[in-house]
N, C-alpha and C positions, 0 to 999 in steps of 0.2 A: 504494500500500500504506500503510494507516494503522493503526498499532498504538499502543496507549496507552503502552507502555513507551518507544517512540521519542520521544513528546512530553515525556517526563521527562528526556531528555538535554539538558543545558544547552549544551554545546559544539557549535556548528553543524557543525564539521568531523566530529566523531564521529557526530553524528546523520545526516549525509549519507552517510558511509562505511557506517554500519550499515544504512541504508535501501538503499543501492546493493548491498551485500553480500547482503542478503536477496533483492532483485530478481534478482541474478545467479543465485542458487541456485534460484529459481523457474524461471528460463529453462533452467538445467541440467536440472532435474527434467522439464521439458517436452521435452528433447532438442534444444534449440537448439544447433546446431553451433558458432556463434561464441562463445556463452557457455561451452561445453565447452572450447574451445580457450583460453579466457582464465580458466579456473577459479582460477588462482593469482594473479589480479590484486590481491587484498587481503592476501596473505601478509605483506608487509613491515609494513603498518599493524597487522595482528593481532598480530604478534610484538612490536611496540612496546607495545601495550595490555597484552599478557600480562606484559610486564616492568614494568608499572606506570608507563609513560611516556604522554605525550600530546604532540601537536604543534600548531603553528599556523604560518601563513605570514605573514611580514612582509617587506616590501621585496623580494619575490621569493625569499626564503630560507626553508627549512623549519627552524623552531626546535623542538627536542625538549626536553621538560621531564620530569624524574623527581622525584618527591617534592617538588614545588613549588620545586625548585632548578634554575635554568637551567644547562645545560651551557655552560661558558665555554671556548672553545677559540681557539687562534690560527688565522689563515687557513690556514697550512700544514697543521696538524692537521685542519682542517675538510676541505680538499681531499683529503688522504690517506685520510680515512675516509668520503668521500662515497659514499653508497649502501650502506654496511655496516650491518647490523642486528644 
């Protein structure tokens, strides 16, 4: 799937997530049962983007950024909030 708007996305993670999300929805529209069962796969990433955040992966950690300011947390806070969106 090649859309011009996807080429304009600078962040490679965002571009791949957007492409994969569109591909998943095409499969859902086609009635693919595996895609239908996994329709919520991108909910967490979409919620981050809706809240003005983006993320990247560094050294095996997902780093979330909002308004160009990195969230700085202690390891304890990070583990307590792991997976929360």
